[in-house]
Backbone as a chain_set.jsonl record, in Angstrom:
{"seq": "MTFLKTRYTLQKDLAPHDLHGLTGLATVYGIRGLWFEGHDLIVEYDASRMNEAEVLAQVRASGVPVEPLEPIPPGSLDYAGEFRDFAWPTEGLSPANQKAK", "coords": {"N": [[0.848, -1.163, -0.014], [0.429, 2.294, -0.811], [0.398, 5.275, 0.551], [-0.861, 8.374, -0.065], [-1.073, 12.034, -0.258], [-3.233, 14.574, -1.507], [-3.993, 17.833, -2.55], [-6.668, 20.108, -2.69], [-8.254, 23.172, -3.789], [-10.746, 24.754, -2.249], [-13.739, 26.149, -3.927], [-15.557, 27.593, -2.799], [-16.898, 28.823, 0.357], [-17.782, 26.323, 2.638], [-21.027, 24.902, 3.189], [-23.383, 23.601, 5.598], [-24.665, 21.404, 4.248], [-22.77, 20.698, 2.298], [-20.631, 19.642, 3.921], [-22.046, 17.422, 4.789], [-22.123, 15.929, 2.372], [-19.569, 15.279, 1.987], [-19.141, 13.329, 3.954], [-19.887, 10.873, 2.687], [-17.554, 10.223, 1.342], [-16.021, 8.711, 3.023], [-16.713, 6.051, 2.796], [-15.672, 5.337, 0.438], [-13.735, 3.095, -1.408], [-10.299, 3.105, -0.768], [-9.866, 5.808, -0.063], [-8.541, 7.369, 2.631], [-8.594, 9.443, 4.486], [-9.654, 12.898, 5.384], [-9.141, 16.325, 5.575], [-9.036, 19.666, 6.493], [-7.177, 22.717, 5.713], [-7.133, 25.937, 5.959], [-8.416, 27.374, 3.08], [-8.15, 24.914, 1.709], [-8.746, 21.521, 0.793], [-7.517, 18.551, 1.998], [-6.85, 15.374, 0.916], [-6.186, 12.123, 1.932], [-5.167, 9.123, 0.51], [-5.038, 5.646, -0.895], [-2.629, 4.999, -3.035], [-2.396, 2.691, -4.548], [-4.846, 1.645, -4.979], [-6.249, 3.661, -6.173], [-6.007, 6.609, -8.378], [-4.915, 9.998, -8.554], [-6.682, 11.459, -10.174], [-9.089, 9.953, -10.057], [-9.667, 10.219, -7.397], [-10.172, 13.038, -7.321], [-12.467, 12.945, -8.87], [-14.232, 11.546, -7.101], [-14.478, 13.402, -5.097], [-15.459, 15.568, -6.226], [-18.022, 14.413, -7.098], [-19.305, 14.053, -4.735], [-20.282, 16.675, -4.318], [-18.91, 18.906, -3.558], [-17.454, 21.725, -4.437], [-14.326, 21.837, -5.8], [-10.951, 22.493, -7.004], [-7.93, 21.175, -8.375], [-4.495, 22.005, -7.454], [-2.885, 22.193, -9.527], [-3.875, 21.495, -12.949], [-4.867, 18.232, -13.945], [-3.341, 16.566, -16.413], [-5.001, 14.926, -19.197], [-4.666, 11.411, -20.009], [-1.929, 10.867, -19.317], [0.793, 10.974, -16.956], [-0.456, 11.549, -13.549], [-0.091, 13.55, -10.775], [0.561, 12.021, -8.728], [2.235, 10.057, -9.919], [1.016, 7.966, -11.161], [0.205, 6.165, -13.87], [-2.553, 7.076, -16.189], [-4.585, 5.173, -18.16], [-6.347, 5.392, -21.122], [-9.102, 4.513, -23.175], [-9.271, 5.455, -25.703], [-6.942, 7.652, -27.367], [-6.602, 10.894, -26.144], [-5.663, 13.09, -27.452], [-3.981, 14.212, -30.516], [-3.321, 12.367, -33.535], [-5.405, 10.49, -33.732], [-8.241, 8.812, -34.968], [-10.447, 9.224, -33.338], [-10.124, 11.82, -32.414], [-10.701, 13.432, -34.595], [-12.478, 16.081, -36.276], [-15.785, 16.063, -37.157], [-16.552, 16.324, -40.634]], "CA": [[-0.079, 0.077, 0.038], [1.157, 3.486, -0.862], [-0.483, 6.365, 0.906], [-0.56, 9.706, -0.673], [-1.916, 13.082, -0.066], [-3.518, 15.574, -2.463], [-4.569, 18.965, -1.979], [-7.499, 20.654, -3.604], [-8.77, 24.451, -3.394], [-12.284, 25.026, -2.263], [-14.092, 27.06, -4.741], [-16.565, 28.42, -2.002], [-17.046, 28.375, 1.646], [-18.697, 25.03, 2.742], [-22.216, 24.993, 4.13], [-23.52, 22.258, 6.236], [-25.026, 20.306, 3.255], [-21.678, 20.351, 1.732], [-20.096, 18.741, 4.722], [-22.739, 16.132, 4.714], [-21.715, 15.163, 1.209], [-18.016, 14.737, 2.199], [-19.25, 12.08, 4.798], [-19.966, 9.636, 1.914], [-16.343, 9.835, 0.943], [-15.506, 7.765, 4.055], [-16.944, 4.837, 2.218], [-14.947, 5.022, -0.883], [-12.54, 2.369, -1.209], [-9.069, 3.722, -1.274], [-9.696, 7.187, 0.44], [-8.312, 7.015, 3.913], [-8.825, 10.508, 5.424], [-9.941, 14.128, 4.849], [-9.048, 17.355, 6.497], [-9.061, 21.15, 5.994], [-6.243, 23.687, 6.089], [-7.594, 27.252, 5.348], [-9.374, 27.072, 1.968], [-7.703, 23.778, 1.102], [-9.338, 20.228, 1.223], [-6.41, 17.477, 1.863], [-7.297, 13.973, 0.96], [-5.174, 11.013, 1.904], [-5.588, 7.983, -0.264], [-4.213, 4.501, -1.19], [-2.399, 5.044, -4.462], [-2.354, 1.247, -5.074], [-6.151, 1.484, -5.219], [-6.976, 4.63, -7.026], [-5.191, 7.586, -8.548], [-5.404, 11.431, -8.13], [-7.861, 12.018, -10.933], [-10.02, 9.271, -9.387], [-9.862, 11.035, -6.107], [-10.82, 14.285, -7.637], [-13.784, 12.742, -9.434], [-15.081, 11.313, -6.091], [-14.707, 14.595, -4.191], [-16.484, 16.401, -7.007], [-19.122, 13.714, -7.123], [-19.83, 14.404, -3.378], [-20.971, 17.901, -4.442], [-17.975, 19.746, -3.152], [-16.797, 22.368, -5.548], [-12.904, 21.901, -5.595], [-10.125, 22.434, -8.112], [-6.646, 20.817, -8.019], [-3.692, 23.096, -7.451], [-2.486, 22.23, -10.946], [-4.738, 20.452, -13.554], [-4.274, 16.765, -14.098], [-3.462, 16.219, -17.89], [-5.513, 13.61, -19.588], [-3.854, 10.604, -20.827], [-0.691, 11.088, -18.936], [0.933, 10.711, -15.425], [-0.922, 12.544, -12.669], [1.029, 14.034, -9.768], [1.036, 10.858, -7.791], [3.029, 9.254, -10.684], [0.289, 6.939, -11.645], [-0.272, 6.278, -15.356], [-3.947, 6.735, -16.341], [-4.75, 4.707, -19.411], [-7.64, 5.667, -21.637], [-9.441, 3.514, -24.231], [-8.891, 6.249, -26.85], [-5.98, 8.904, -27.195], [-7.409, 12.25, -26.044], [-5.11, 14.258, -28.469], [-3.124, 13.588, -31.521], [-4.023, 12.102, -34.871], [-6.292, 9.4, -33.608], [-9.573, 9.233, -35.636], [-11.54, 9.766, -32.391], [-9.951, 13.29, -32.099], [-10.758, 14.283, -35.818], [-13.758, 16.816, -36.185], [-16.652, 15.588, -38.374], [-16.582, 17.147, -41.703]], "C": [[0.94, 1.252, 0.075], [0.164, 4.594, -0.457], [-0.039, 7.631, 0.495], [-1.444, 10.725, -0.223], [-2.063, 14.022, -1.147], [-4.257, 16.676, -1.993], [-5.424, 19.672, -2.952], [-8.061, 22.131, -3.046], [-10.186, 24.484, -3.386], [-12.609, 26.159, -2.988], [-15.074, 28.095, -4.02], [-16.474, 27.939, -0.582], [-18.173, 27.147, 1.755], [-19.914, 25.468, 3.693], [-22.318, 23.573, 4.64], [-24.041, 21.007, 5.32], [-23.649, 19.866, 2.503], [-20.726, 19.288, 2.481], [-20.652, 17.463, 4.871], [-22.399, 15.183, 3.465], [-20.342, 14.615, 1.304], [-18.143, 13.533, 3.171], [-19.299, 10.881, 3.947], [-18.488, 9.235, 1.365], [-15.543, 8.845, 1.858], [-15.724, 6.299, 3.728], [-16.304, 4.375, 1.052], [-13.739, 4.157, -0.68], [-11.385, 2.961, -1.786], [-8.769, 5.135, -0.596], [-9.574, 6.913, 2.037], [-8.563, 8.082, 4.962], [-9.099, 11.925, 4.613], [-9.612, 15.147, 5.922], [-8.807, 18.717, 5.795], [-7.817, 22.003, 6.331], [-6.557, 24.848, 5.242], [-8.649, 26.95, 4.317], [-9.127, 25.852, 1.204], [-8.519, 22.531, 1.669], [-8.008, 19.272, 0.882], [-7.224, 16.143, 1.861], [-6.204, 12.967, 1.084], [-5.776, 9.83, 1.215], [-4.698, 6.938, -0.604], [-3.882, 4.565, -2.663], [-2.333, 3.536, -5.26], [-3.801, 0.907, -5.489], [-6.785, 2.553, -6.118], [-5.804, 5.727, -7.265], [-5.664, 8.948, -8.298], [-6.576, 11.798, -8.884], [-9.096, 11.181, -10.595], [-10.517, 9.817, -8.131], [-10.72, 12.231, -6.252], [-12.202, 13.95, -8.107], [-14.68, 12.372, -8.245], [-15.347, 12.48, -5.32], [-15.761, 15.364, -4.89], [-17.825, 15.677, -7.062], [-20.056, 13.889, -5.868], [-20.53, 15.877, -3.411], [-20.18, 19.063, -3.927], [-17.275, 20.413, -4.344], [-15.18, 22.658, -5.178], [-12.24, 21.944, -7.042], [-8.72, 22.038, -7.559], [-5.579, 21.924, -8.108], [-3.191, 23.392, -8.839], [-3.342, 21.165, -11.772], [-4.001, 19.248, -13.898], [-4.284, 16.571, -15.617], [-3.997, 14.965, -18.219], [-4.476, 12.763, -20.389], [-2.365, 10.513, -20.422], [-0.428, 10.707, -17.434], [0.231, 11.747, -14.612], [0.188, 12.854, -11.598], [1.413, 13.143, -8.832], [2.013, 9.922, -8.658], [2.303, 8.053, -11.187], [-0.165, 7.085, -13.082], [-1.664, 6.04, -15.459], [-4.117, 6.458, -17.971], [-6.199, 5.117, -19.831], [-7.865, 4.833, -22.921], [-8.969, 4.084, -25.58], [-7.953, 7.324, -26.511], [-6.851, 10.111, -27.094], [-6.752, 13.281, -26.964], [-4.078, 13.569, -29.507], [-3.924, 13.179, -32.667], [-5.029, 10.855, -34.848], [-7.741, 9.746, -34.359], [-10.653, 9.632, -34.654], [-11.424, 11.131, -31.982], [-10.282, 14.161, -33.351], [-12.18, 14.937, -35.661], [-14.564, 16.292, -37.541], [-16.715, 16.805, -39.417], [-18.027, 17.197, -42.402]], "O": [[1.978, 1.276, 0.736], [-0.841, 4.779, -1.143], [1.128, 7.968, 0.693], [-2.552, 10.393, 0.198], [-1.039, 14.321, -1.762], [-5.099, 16.536, -1.107], [-4.944, 19.862, -4.069], [-8.3, 22.204, -1.84], [-10.826, 24.265, -4.414], [-11.93, 27.173, -2.825], [-15.359, 29.194, -4.497], [-16.041, 26.818, -0.314], [-19.202, 27.075, 1.083], [-19.823, 26.186, 4.688], [-21.626, 22.616, 4.292], [-23.853, 19.83, 5.63], [-23.515, 18.695, 2.151], [-20.174, 18.339, 1.924], [-19.947, 16.471, 5.057], [-22.397, 13.954, 3.519], [-20.027, 13.571, 0.733], [-17.209, 12.731, 3.172], [-18.791, 9.853, 4.394], [-18.251, 8.085, 0.995], [-14.539, 8.258, 1.455], [-15.057, 5.415, 4.267], [-16.349, 3.203, 0.679], [-12.847, 4.456, 0.115], [-11.313, 3.302, -2.967], [-7.623, 5.584, -0.559], [-10.455, 6.288, 2.626], [-8.728, 7.779, 6.143], [-8.817, 12.061, 3.422], [-9.792, 14.849, 7.103], [-8.416, 18.792, 4.631], [-7.469, 21.867, 7.504], [-6.334, 24.855, 4.031], [-9.669, 26.338, 4.631], [-9.748, 25.651, 0.16], [-8.908, 22.51, 2.837], [-7.517, 19.217, -0.246], [-8.11, 15.891, 2.678], [-5.289, 13.03, 0.264], [-6.97, 9.611, 1.416], [-3.507, 7.248, -0.635], [-4.729, 4.232, -3.491], [-2.227, 3.428, -6.481], [-3.994, -0.022, -6.273], [-7.803, 2.286, -6.758], [-4.819, 5.778, -6.528], [-6.797, 9.088, -7.837], [-7.469, 12.426, -8.316], [-10.181, 11.704, -10.85], [-11.72, 9.85, -7.872], [-11.718, 12.475, -5.574], [-13.114, 14.688, -7.733], [-15.834, 12.798, -8.267], [-16.48, 12.588, -4.85], [-16.779, 15.765, -4.327], [-18.812, 16.412, -7.071], [-21.286, 13.877, -5.923], [-21.313, 16.171, -2.507], [-20.731, 20.161, -3.853], [-16.604, 19.758, -5.141], [-14.84, 23.55, -4.402], [-12.809, 21.537, -8.055], [-8.335, 22.463, -6.469], [-5.831, 22.821, -8.913], [-3.072, 24.53, -9.293], [-3.496, 20.039, -11.299], [-2.789, 19.197, -14.106], [-5.408, 16.396, -16.087], [-3.584, 13.952, -17.656], [-3.657, 13.208, -21.193], [-1.589, 10.061, -21.263], [-1.315, 10.191, -16.754], [0.338, 12.901, -15.026], [1.302, 12.339, -11.687], [2.418, 13.315, -8.142], [2.579, 9.015, -8.047], [2.977, 7.126, -11.636], [-0.85, 8.045, -13.437], [-2.137, 5.017, -14.964], [-3.862, 7.282, -18.849], [-7.115, 5.174, -19.01], [-6.92, 4.506, -23.639], [-8.397, 3.404, -26.432], [-8.099, 7.917, -25.442], [-7.754, 10.306, -27.907], [-7.368, 14.321, -27.197], [-3.481, 12.519, -29.27], [-5.083, 13.571, -32.802], [-5.389, 10.313, -35.893], [-8.249, 10.865, -34.288], [-11.638, 10.273, -35.019], [-12.311, 11.687, -31.335], [-10.197, 15.388, -33.295], [-13.011, 14.365, -34.956], [-14.083, 16.157, -38.666], [-16.888, 17.984, -39.108], [-18.21, 17.906, -43.392]]}, "num_chains": 1, "name": "protein.A"}
């Protein structure tokens, strides 16, 4: 197991219903803990179970508006060093990326 922490900036002050949404993250397999520092949300997670992009998706799904300190580029390494594989390339000359004519 590899435990990592990632930091997200809160986009607004949290209301009680936002905090209630965060309680659901305690049941997500791979997320170990949450805490706040100023206007930042810090999430500790098991990098052998999930990567930073998946953690961000889970936090956003809870209804809490957050942004990573730096954007996670699609189809490449996230800041935890985990490779995120996609079924289709998200940029380049792949037919999936060509605009319809």
